[in-house]
C-alpha positions as CSV (number, residue, x, y, z in Angstrom):
1,X,-45.2,-7.4,1.2
2,X,-47.5,-6.6,4.0
3,X,-46.3,-6.3,7.6
4,X,-48.0,-9.6,8.4
5,X,-46.3,-11.4,5.5
6,X,-43.0,-9.8,6.4
7,X,-43.3,-11.1,10.0
8,X,-44.2,-14.6,8.8
9,X,-41.2,-14.7,6.5
10,X,-39.0,-13.5,9.3
11,X,-40.3,-16.2,11.7
12,X,-39.7,-18.9,9.1
13,X,-36.1,-17.6,8.5
14,X,-35.4,-17.7,12.3
15,X,-37.1,-21.1,12.7
16,X,-35.1,-22.8,10.0
17,X,-31.9,-20.8,10.2
18,X,-32.4,-20.0,6.5
19,X,-29.3,-17.6,6.5
20,X,-26.5,-17.4,3.9
21,X,-23.2,-16.2,5.2
22,X,-20.6,-14.6,2.8
23,X,-17.1,-13.7,3.8
24,X,-15.2,-10.7,2.5
25,X,-11.4,-10.6,3.1
26,X,-9.6,-7.9,5.0
27,X,-6.1,-7.7,3.7
28,X,-2.8,-6.4,5.2
29,X,-0.8,-4.6,2.5
30,X,2.5,-4.6,4.5
31,X,2.3,-8.3,5.4
32,X,0.7,-9.4,2.1
33,X,-1.7,-11.7,4.0
34,X,-5.4,-11.9,4.8
35,X,-5.9,-10.5,8.3
36,X,-9.4,-11.9,8.6
37,X,-12.9,-12.0,7.1
38,X,-16.0,-9.9,7.8
39,X,-19.1,-12.2,7.9
40,X,-21.9,-10.7,5.9
41,X,-25.3,-12.4,6.3
42,X,-28.2,-12.5,3.8
43,X,-31.8,-13.9,3.9
44,X,-33.1,-16.4,1.4
45,X,-32.3,-15.5,-2.2
46,X,-35.9,-15.8,-3.3
47,X,-37.3,-13.6,-0.5
48,X,-38.1,-9.9,-0.1
49,X,-35.9,-10.2,3.0
50,X,-32.8,-11.3,1.1
51,X,-31.2,-7.9,1.6
52,X,-29.6,-7.5,5.0
53,X,-31.0,-4.0,5.3
54,X,-34.5,-5.2,4.8
55,X,-34.0,-8.3,7.0
56,X,-32.5,-6.2,9.9
57,X,-35.3,-3.6,9.5
58,X,-38.0,-6.3,9.7
59,X,-36.3,-7.8,12.8
60,X,-36.0,-4.5,14.5
61,X,-39.6,-3.6,13.8
62,X,-40.7,-7.0,15.2
63,X,-38.6,-6.8,18.3
64,X,-36.5,-9.8,17.2
65,X,-33.2,-8.2,16.3
66,X,-31.3,-10.0,19.0
67,X,-32.6,-13.4,17.8
68,X,-31.7,-12.6,14.2
69,X,-28.1,-11.6,15.2
70,X,-27.7,-14.8,17.2
71,X,-28.7,-16.7,14.0
72,X,-26.3,-14.6,12.0
73,X,-23.5,-15.5,14.4
74,X,-24.2,-19.2,14.6
75,X,-24.2,-19.6,10.8
76,X,-21.1,-17.4,10.5
77,X,-19.1,-19.4,13.1
78,X,-20.2,-22.7,11.6
79,X,-19.2,-21.7,8.0
80,X,-16.0,-20.1,9.2
81,X,-14.9,-23.4,10.9
82,X,-16.1,-25.5,7.9
83,X,-14.1,-23.4,5.5
84,X,-11.0,-23.5,7.7
85,X,-10.6,-19.8,7.1
86,X,-7.4,-18.2,8.4
87,X,-7.1,-15.1,10.5
88,X,-9.8,-13.3,12.4
89,X,-13.6,-13.5,12.2
90,X,-15.3,-10.1,12.2
91,X,-18.9,-10.4,13.5
92,X,-21.3,-7.6,13.1
93,X,-23.3,-6.4,16.1
94,X,-25.7,-3.5,16.4
95,X,-25.9,-1.4,19.6
96,X,-29.7,-2.1,19.6
97,X,-29.1,-5.8,20.0
98,X,-26.5,-5.4,22.7
99,X,-28.9,-3.2,24.7
100,X,-32.0,-5.4,24.0
101,X,-33.5,-6.8,27.2
102,X,-33.6,-10.2,25.6
103,X,-29.8,-10.2,25.0
104,X,-28.1,-12.8,27.1
105,X,-24.4,-12.6,27.8
106,X,-22.2,-15.5,27.0
107,X,-24.1,-16.9,24.0
108,X,-21.4,-15.8,21.5
109,X,-18.7,-17.4,23.6
110,X,-20.7,-20.6,23.9
111,X,-21.0,-20.6,20.1
112,X,-17.3,-20.2,19.6
113,X,-16.6,-23.0,22.0
114,X,-19.0,-25.2,20.1
115,X,-17.0,-24.6,16.9
116,X,-13.6,-24.5,18.4
117,X,-12.9,-20.8,17.6
118,X,-10.9,-19.0,20.3
119,X,-12.3,-15.6,21.4
120,X,-9.0,-13.9,20.6
121,X,-9.7,-14.7,17.0
122,X,-13.0,-12.9,16.9
123,X,-13.7,-9.2,16.4
124,X,-17.1,-7.8,17.5
125,X,-17.8,-5.2,14.8
126,X,-20.2,-2.5,16.2
127,X,-22.4,-1.3,13.4
128,X,-24.3,1.9,14.1
129,X,-27.6,2.0,12.3
130,X,-29.5,4.2,14.8
131,X,-28.8,6.8,17.5
132,X,-27.1,5.4,20.6
133,X,-28.0,7.2,23.8
134,X,-27.1,4.8,26.6
135,X,-23.4,4.9,26.4
136,X,-22.9,3.6,29.9
137,X,-24.8,0.4,29.2
138,X,-23.1,0.0,25.8
139,X,-19.7,0.5,27.3
140,X,-20.4,-2.1,29.9
141,X,-21.6,-4.6,27.3
142,X,-18.5,-4.1,25.2
143,X,-16.2,-4.2,28.3
144,X,-17.8,-7.6,28.9
145,X,-16.8,-8.8,25.4
146,X,-13.3,-7.6,26.0
147,X,-13.1,-9.4,29.3
148,X,-13.9,-12.6,27.5
149,X,-11.0,-12.0,25.1
150,X,-12.8,-10.5,22.1
151,X,-11.5,-7.6,20.1
152,X,-13.7,-4.6,19.2
153,X,-14.1,-2.8,15.9
154,X,-16.2,0.3,15.1
155,X,-17.8,0.1,11.7
156,X,-18.8,2.9,9.3
157,X,-16.8,5.6,11.0
158,X,-18.1,9.0,10.1
159,X,-21.5,7.7,8.9
160,X,-23.4,7.3,12.1
161,X,-25.0,9.8,14.5
162,X,-22.3,9.6,17.2
163,X,-19.5,7.5,15.9
164,X,-16.7,9.8,17.0
165,X,-18.1,9.7,20.6
166,X,-18.3,5.9,20.3
167,X,-14.6,5.9,19.4
168,X,-13.7,8.1,22.3
169,X,-15.8,6.2,24.8
170,X,-15.2,2.6,23.6
171,X,-11.5,2.8,22.5
172,X,-11.9,0.1,19.8
173,X,-9.1,-2.1,18.5
174,X,-10.1,-1.4,14.9
175,X,-12.0,1.5,13.2
176,X,-13.4,1.0,9.7
177,X,-13.8,4.2,7.6
178,X,-17.2,4.5,6.0
179,X,-17.0,3.7,2.3
180,X,-18.4,7.1,1.4
181,X,-15.1,8.6,2.3
182,X,-13.2,6.0,0.2
183,X,-15.3,6.4,-2.9
184,X,-13.4,8.7,-5.2
185,X,-10.9,9.7,-2.6
186,X,-8.3,10.1,-5.4
187,X,-10.4,13.0,-6.7
188,X,-11.5,14.6,-3.5
189,X,-9.1,16.6,-1.3
190,X,-11.6,16.9,1.6
191,X,-12.0,13.2,1.7
192,X,-8.3,12.8,1.9
193,X,-8.1,15.3,4.7
194,X,-10.8,13.4,6.6
195,X,-8.9,10.1,6.3
196,X,-5.7,11.9,7.4
197,X,-7.4,13.1,10.5
198,X,-8.7,9.6,11.2
199,X,-5.2,8.2,10.9
200,X,-3.9,10.8,13.3
201,X,-6.5,9.9,15.9
202,X,-5.9,6.2,15.4
203,X,-2.2,6.6,16.0
204,X,-3.0,8.5,19.3
205,X,-5.6,5.9,20.4
206,X,-3.5,2.9,19.2
207,X,-6.4,1.7,17.0
208,X,-5.8,0.1,13.6
209,X,-7.6,1.6,10.6
210,X,-9.4,-0.5,8.0
211,X,-10.5,1.2,4.7
212,X,-13.5,-0.5,3.3
213,X,-15.3,-0.2,0.0
214,X,-12.2,0.0,-2.2
215,X,-13.1,-0.6,-5.8
216,X,-10.6,1.3,-7.9
217,X,-6.8,1.0,-8.2
218,X,-6.6,4.8,-7.9
219,X,-8.3,4.7,-4.5
220,X,-5.9,2.0,-3.3
221,X,-2.9,4.0,-4.5
222,X,-4.0,7.1,-2.6
223,X,-4.7,5.1,0.6
224,X,-1.4,3.3,0.5
225,X,0.4,6.6,0.0
226,X,-1.4,7.9,3.1
227,X,-0.2,4.9,5.2
228,X,-3.4,2.8,5.4
229,X,-2.4,-0.8,5.7
230,X,-5.6,-2.8,6.2
231,X,-8.0,-2.7,3.2
232,X,-11.3,-4.2,2.2
233,X,-13.4,-4.0,-0.9
234,X,-14.3,-5.4,-4.3
235,X,-10.8,-4.6,-5.6
236,X,-9.3,-7.0,-3.0
237,X,-12.1,-9.6,-3.0
238,X,-15.9,-9.8,-3.2
239,X,-18.0,-11.4,-0.4
240,X,-18.2,-15.1,-1.2
241,X,-19.2,-18.3,0.5
242,X,-15.7,-19.6,-0.3
243,X,-13.5,-16.6,-0.2
244,X,-9.8,-16.4,-1.2
245,X,-7.4,-17.8,1.4
246,X,-4.2,-16.3,0.1
247,X,-3.8,-12.6,-0.4
248,X,-1.3,-13.3,-3.2
249,X,-4.2,-14.4,-5.3
250,X,-5.3,-10.8,-5.6
251,X,-2.7,-8.4,-4.2
252,X,-0.1,-8.4,-6.9
253,X,-2.6,-7.4,-9.6
254,X,-4.3,-4.9,-7.3
255,X,-1.0,-3.3,-6.2
256,X,0.3,-3.3,-9.8
257,X,-2.9,-1.6,-11.0
258,X,-2.5,1.0,-8.2
259,X,1.1,1.5,-9.1
260,X,0.3,1.9,-12.8
261,X,-2.3,4.6,-12.0
262,X,0.5,6.5,-10.2
263,X,3.0,5.8,-13.0
264,X,0.6,7.3,-15.6
265,X,0.6,10.7,-13.7
266,X,3.6,13.0,-14.3
267,X,5.3,13.7,-10.9
268,X,6.2,17.2,-12.0
269,X,2.8,18.2,-13.4
270,X,1.7,19.8,-10.1
271,X,4.7,22.1,-10.2
272,X,4.0,23.4,-13.7
273,X,3.2,27.2,-14.0
274,X,2.1,28.1,-17.5
275,X,4.1,31.3,-17.8
276,X,4.8,33.2,-21.0
277,X,8.3,33.3,-22.4
278,X,10.2,35.7,-24.7
279,X,12.3,35.2,-27.8
280,X,16.1,35.5,-27.5
281,X,16.2,38.3,-30.2
282,X,13.5,40.4,-28.7
283,X,14.5,43.8,-27.3
284,X,15.3,44.2,-23.6
285,X,12.8,47.0,-23.5
286,X,10.0,44.5,-24.1
287,X,11.5,42.3,-21.3
288,X,11.4,45.2,-18.9
289,X,7.8,46.0,-19.7
290,X,6.7,42.4,-19.0
291,X,8.4,42.5,-15.6
292,X,6.9,46.0,-14.9
293,X,3.3,44.7,-15.7
294,X,3.8,41.6,-13.5
295,X,5.3,42.6,-10.2
296,X,5.1,39.0,-8.9
297,X,6.9,37.5,-11.8
298,X,10.3,36.2,-10.7
299,X,11.7,34.8,-13.9
300,X,11.2,34.7,-17.6
301,X,12.3,31.8,-19.9
302,X,14.1,32.8,-23.1
303,X,13.4,30.6,-26.2
304,X,14.8,30.1,-29.7
305,X,12.6,30.0,-32.8
306,X,11.8,26.3,-32.2
307,X,10.4,27.1,-28.7
308,X,13.3,25.5,-27.0
309,X,14.8,27.2,-24.0
310,X,18.2,28.8,-24.4
311,X,18.3,30.8,-21.2
312,X,16.4,32.4,-18.3
313,X,16.2,36.0,-17.0
314,X,15.7,36.4,-13.2
315,X,14.2,39.6,-11.9
316,X,16.9,40.1,-9.3
317,X,19.6,39.9,-11.9
318,X,17.9,42.5,-14.1
319,X,17.8,44.9,-11.1
320,X,21.6,44.4,-10.6
321,X,22.2,45.2,-14.3
322,X,20.0,48.2,-14.5
323,X,21.6,49.9,-11.4
324,X,24.6,50.8,-13.5
325,X,24.8,54.4,-14.9
326,X,22.9,54.8,-18.2
327,X,22.1,51.1,-18.3
328,X,18.5,51.4,-19.3
329,X,19.3,53.7,-22.2
330,X,22.2,51.6,-23.4
331,X,20.4,48.2,-23.1
332,X,16.8,49.0,-24.1
333,X,17.3,48.2,-27.8
334,X,19.7,45.3,-27.2
335,X,18.5,41.6,-27.6
336,X,17.3,39.8,-24.5
337,X,20.2,37.4,-24.9
338,X,22.5,40.1,-23.5
339,X,20.8,39.8,-20.1
340,X,19.8,36.2,-20.0
341,X,21.6,33.5,-17.9
342,X,22.6,30.3,-19.6
343,X,23.2,28.6,-16.3
344,X,19.7,27.4,-15.6
345,X,17.9,24.2,-14.5
346,X,15.7,22.6,-17.2
347,X,13.9,19.3,-16.7
348,X,11.5,17.2,-18.7
349,X,8.0,16.9,-17.3
350,X,8.3,13.1,-17.5
351,X,11.4,12.9,-15.4
352,X,11.2,11.3,-12.0
353,X,11.6,13.3,-8.8
354,X,14.7,11.3,-8.0
355,X,16.3,12.4,-11.3
356,X,15.3,16.0,-10.8
357,X,16.6,15.9,-7.2
358,X,20.0,14.7,-8.5
359,X,20.1,17.5,-11.1
360,X,19.2,20.0,-8.5
361,X,21.8,18.9,-6.0
362,X,24.5,18.6,-8.6
363,X,24.3,22.4,-9.4
364,X,26.9,24.5,-7.7
365,X,24.7,27.5,-7.4
366,X,20.9,27.3,-7.2
367,X,18.9,29.8,-5.2
368,X,15.8,28.3,-3.6
369,X,13.8,31.4,-4.5
370,X,14.6,31.0,-8.2
371,X,12.6,29.3,-11.0
372,X,13.5,26.4,-13.3
373,X,12.2,25.5,-16.8
374,X,9.9,22.6,-17.5
375,X,9.9,21.1,-21.0
376,X,8.1,18.4,-23.0
377,X,10.2,16.7,-25.6
378,X,12.6,19.6,-25.3
379,X,10.0,22.3,-26.0
380,X,9.0,24.9,-23.4
381,X,5.9,24.2,-21.3
382,X,6.3,26.6,-18.3
383,X,8.2,27.3,-15.1
384,X,8.5,25.6,-11.8
385,X,9.6,27.0,-8.4
386,X,12.7,25.4,-6.8
387,X,11.0,25.8,-3.4
388,X,7.9,23.9,-4.5
389,X,10.2,21.2,-6.0
390,X,12.0,20.8,-2.7
391,X,8.7,20.4,-0.9
392,X,7.6,17.8,-3.3
393,X,10.8,15.9,-2.9
394,X,10.4,16.0,0.9
395,X,6.8,14.6,0.5
396,X,8.2,11.9,-1.7
397,X,10.7,10.9,1.0
398,X,8.0,10.8,3.6
399,X,5.9,8.6,1.4
400,X,8.9,6.3,0.8
401,X,9.3,6.1,4.6
402,X,5.6,5.1,4.9
403,X,6.1,2.2,2.5
404,X,9.3,1.1,4.1
405,X,9.5,-2.2,6.0
406,X,9.6,-1.1,9.7
407,X,12.5,-3.6,10.6
408,X,14.9,-3.2,7.7
409,X,13.7,0.3,6.5
410,X,14.0,-1.1,3.0
411,X,11.3,-0.3,0.4
412,X,8.1,-2.4,0.9
413,X,5.6,-3.9,-1.5
414,X,4.3,-0.7,-3.1
415,X,7.8,0.5,-4.2
416,X,8.6,-3.0,-5.3
417,X,5.6,-3.1,-7.6
418,X,6.4,0.3,-8.9
419,X,10.0,-0.8,-9.7
420,X,8.8,-3.8,-11.6
421,X,6.3,-1.7,-13.5
422,X,9.1,0.6,-14.6
423,X,11.2,-2.3,-15.8
424,X,8.4,-3.5,-18.0
425,X,7.5,-0.1,-19.3
426,X,11.2,0.8,-20.1
427,X,12.0,-2.5,-21.7
428,X,15.0,-3.0,-19.3
429,X,17.3,-6.0,-19.2
430,X,17.4,-7.2,-15.6
431,X,17.5,-10.1,-13.3
432,X,14.6,-10.1,-10.8
433,X,15.6,-12.1,-7.8
434,X,13.2,-13.4,-5.1
435,X,15.3,-14.2,-2.0
436,X,14.0,-16.4,0.8
437,X,15.7,-17.8,3.9
438,X,15.4,-21.6,4.3
439,X,14.4,-22.9,7.7
440,X,13.8,-19.4,9.1
441,X,10.5,-20.3,10.9
442,X,12.0,-23.1,13.1
443,X,15.1,-21.0,13.7
444,X,12.8,-18.1,14.8
445,X,10.8,-20.5,17.1
446,X,13.9,-21.9,18.7
447,X,16.1,-18.8,19.0
448,X,13.4,-16.2,19.5
449,X,12.1,-13.3,17.5
450,X,14.8,-10.9,18.6
451,X,17.5,-13.2,17.1
452,X,15.3,-13.8,14.0
453,X,15.2,-10.0,13.5
454,X,19.0,-9.8,13.8
455,X,19.3,-12.4,11.0
456,X,16.9,-10.4,8.8
457,X,18.9,-7.3,9.4
458,X,22.1,-9.2,8.6
459,X,20.6,-10.4,5.3
460,X,19.4,-6.9,4.5
461,X,23.0,-5.7,4.9
462,X,24.4,-8.5,2.7
463,X,21.8,-7.7,0.0
464,X,22.7,-4.0,0.2
465,X,26.4,-4.9,-0.3
466,X,25.4,-6.9,-3.4
467,X,23.8,-4.1,-5.4
468,X,24.6,-0.9,-7.1
469,X,22.3,1.6,-5.3
470,X,22.3,4.0,-8.2
471,X,21.0,1.6,-10.9
472,X,19.7,-1.4,-9.0
473,X,16.9,-2.1,-6.4
474,X,16.4,-3.9,-3.2
475,X,13.0,-4.3,-1.4
476,X,11.7,-6.2,1.6
477,X,8.5,-8.0,0.7
478,X,7.9,-9.1,4.3
479,X,9.1,-11.6,6.8
480,X,12.2,-13.4,5.4
481,X,11.3,-12.6,1.7
482,X,13.3,-9.9,-0.2
483,X,13.4,-8.7,-3.8
484,X,16.5,-7.7,-5.8
485,X,16.6,-6.2,-9.3
486,X,20.1,-6.6,-10.8
487,X,21.0,-5.0,-14.1
488,X,24.2,-6.7,-15.2
489,X,25.5,-9.8,-17.0
490,X,27.3,-11.2,-14.0
491,X,24.2,-11.6,-11.8
492,X,24.9,-15.3,-11.3
493,X,28.4,-14.7,-9.9
494,X,27.2,-11.9,-7.7
495,X,24.4,-14.1,-6.2
496,X,27.1,-16.8,-5.5
497,X,29.1,-14.2,-3.7
498,X,25.9,-13.3,-1.8
499,X,25.6,-16.9,-0.7
500,X,29.1,-17.0,0.6
501,X,28.8,-13.6,2.3
502,X,25.6,-14.5,4.1
503,X,26.8,-18.0,5.1
504,X,29.8,-16.4,6.8
505,X,27.9,-13.5,8.4
506,X,25.1,-15.7,9.8
507,X,27.5,-18.0,11.8
508,X,27.5,-15.5,14.7
509,X,23.8,-16.2,15.4
510,X,24.1,-19.9,16.1
511,X,24.9,-21.7,19.4
512,X,28.3,-23.4,19.3
513,X,26.9,-26.9,19.4
514,X,24.5,-26.2,16.5
515,X,27.3,-24.7,14.5
516,X,29.5,-27.7,15.1
517,X,26.7,-30.2,14.2
518,X,25.6,-28.2,11.1
519,X,22.0,-28.4,12.2
520,X,19.5,-27.6,15.0
521,X,16.5,-29.3,16.5
522,X,13.1,-27.5,16.7
523,X,9.4,-28.4,16.8
524,X,7.7,-29.0,13.5
525,X,4.1,-27.8,12.7
526,X,2.7,-30.8,14.6
527,X,4.8,-30.0,17.7
528,X,7.2,-32.8,17.2
529,X,11.0,-32.4,17.4
530,X,12.7,-32.3,14.0
531,X,16.3,-31.8,12.8
532,X,16.8,-28.8,10.5
533,X,19.9,-27.7,8.5
534,X,21.4,-24.4,9.3
535,X,20.0,-21.3,7.5
536,X,20.5,-21.0,3.8
537,X,19.1,-18.9,0.9
538,X,16.9,-19.9,-1.9
539,X,16.6,-17.5,-4.8
540,X,14.2,-17.5,-7.8
541,X,15.5,-15.5,-10.7
542,X,13.4,-14.2,-13.6
543,X,15.4,-12.8,-16.5
544,X,14.2,-10.0,-18.8
545,X,16.1,-9.4,-22.0
546,X,14.6,-6.0,-22.9
547,X,11.7,-7.4,-25.0
548,X,8.3,-6.6,-23.6
549,X,6.7,-9.8,-22.3
550,X,3.2,-9.2,-23.5
551,X,0.5,-10.2,-21.1
552,X,2.6,-9.7,-18.0
553,X,2.3,-6.8,-15.5
554,X,4.2,-6.1,-12.3
555,X,2.1,-8.4,-10.2
556,X,2.4,-11.4,-12.6
557,X,6.1,-10.8,-12.9
558,X,6.5,-10.9,-9.1
559,X,4.4,-14.1,-9.1
560,X,6.8,-15.7,-11.6
561,X,9.7,-14.8,-9.4
562,X,7.9,-16.3,-6.4
563,X,7.3,-19.5,-8.4
564,X,11.0,-19.7,-9.3
565,X,11.8,-19.2,-5.6
566,X,9.6,-22.2,-4.7
567,X,11.3,-24.3,-7.3
568,X,14.7,-23.3,-5.8
569,X,13.5,-24.3,-2.3
570,X,13.0,-27.9,-3.5
571,X,16.8,-28.1,-3.6
572,X,18.7,-28.6,-0.4
573,X,21.0,-25.8,0.9
574,X,21.9,-22.6,-1.0
575,X,20.1,-22.8,-4.3
576,X,19.1,-20.9,-7.5
577,X,16.4,-21.5,-10.0
578,X,16.3,-19.4,-13.1
579,X,13.4,-18.6,-15.4
580,X,14.8,-17.6,-18.8
581,X,13.4,-14.7,-21.0
582,X,11.8,-17.2,-23.3
583,X,9.9,-18.8,-20.4
584,X,8.8,-15.3,-19.3
585,X,7.4,-14.5,-22.7
586,X,5.6,-17.9,-22.8
587,X,4.0,-17.2,-19.5
588,X,2.9,-13.8,-20.8
589,X,1.4,-15.4,-23.9
590,X,-0.4,-18.0,-21.8
591,X,-1.8,-15.2,-19.6
592,X,-3.2,-13.4,-22.6
593,X,-4.9,-16.6,-23.9
594,X,-6.5,-17.3,-20.5
């Protein structure tokens, strides 16, 4: 296409508003909802200017970038309102257009007023495509947007010429990490360090980080471990004219896939040191020679003929033994079993860090500078250092804290998905219980968020009292939604006791007149007063009988529990709805067929 043809095509696009707008969701993992949508504009599908890169380049070359971006915004606002999309609208803007002499302030606000979109719902996303020199003018332009109520985002952080300076100068509300640093982050230590540094700066500047370009479950797993909450990419939803409205349409399967990618990796594998061992009947002289040739060797495993550990020899214990008079001459030809210790820590490489932590803390004597033995199916694989194990356990606890709900400090959605994945993989018998508070929103609106938080903390305590912390699980999905995993035959009786316990404990939060009347009056969604019963619980229960329900993963299992909860909520007051194992298997079979 010649320059003249390109200009003619651009003029026709601007004259007829021949723009297609696609919306890609930005999802909050902690709240399991769509935060908003980035509006992505395209030219006509049968045109050489269909690509936004080509279209923007042509407009920049023709000096009509500002006019093109106005057309982008008009189409995006109209389609956003027509689609009744929830959350925030992210609109792209280039510094060039903001600094263009044709740029007129107030046009975006006028567009929003035309389509009934409040400015507080819109994020101006600054996309750096070329060097930006005039920071003062740019700062003034974006300050003008802020003064009108808009939020500001900085796109492609790390990809532009001066994005870090832009961040420092403009103090955006959101920063979006360039997809280059997300692509393959699970395999690249330097990319992880870059994202860690971005997260630290974001916490200091009170900006929220959005990771875009996520396509693989492994990438999502690493980012959630690092504490990234806002995510965007093909894994969560492709750009579409009619995008998904409910994050639950995609989150369970995405989180489950991320959790599965973590589950498939052995937690102890990073600790394994492939160190030679020695047979129990070999002579002590050989043992001493091995230690002499390897000054840094702290321990040596002792094995039987089947390569199974029977003991361990620590360097410091050898030194003690050989200090005795004539010890070397007397012991040199004796078997290694004479010097080995049978009091040692041995773990399977497939064991969880929690299991190994319990084994470690249950030992009466365990020096942190000693080694332990790692096995696979009982056969020796190598050694691990207790100090490294303690560091890994500490990191695990930090990660758990990252995934915890900030109010109740209970495990959040990532640990919930991991727990459900383990149930399916291990063929466990269990009752998965989705717990929801009835009439919580009107209660929250009437009594205030502080009182609502007190109710949630009260419920969290009641749930904690209802489970065995060693073998069972409690998680906080978000808001007034919780998940229990009970492993017993008397789950029904225990949930009935939970009902009674919560009903008694929650009485302290009502006003006396509401308690006496057994109801309270609050505004409904239309702003009209409505009478609501006192708070109660609805619980959906999915039963697993130990048989693997083919076709189901952790996400679909959670979805079944959510469906059962919705069925329970159709009943008045405290209610249960149970989905039996046969129904679970039928759902799995249906999923496989579809």
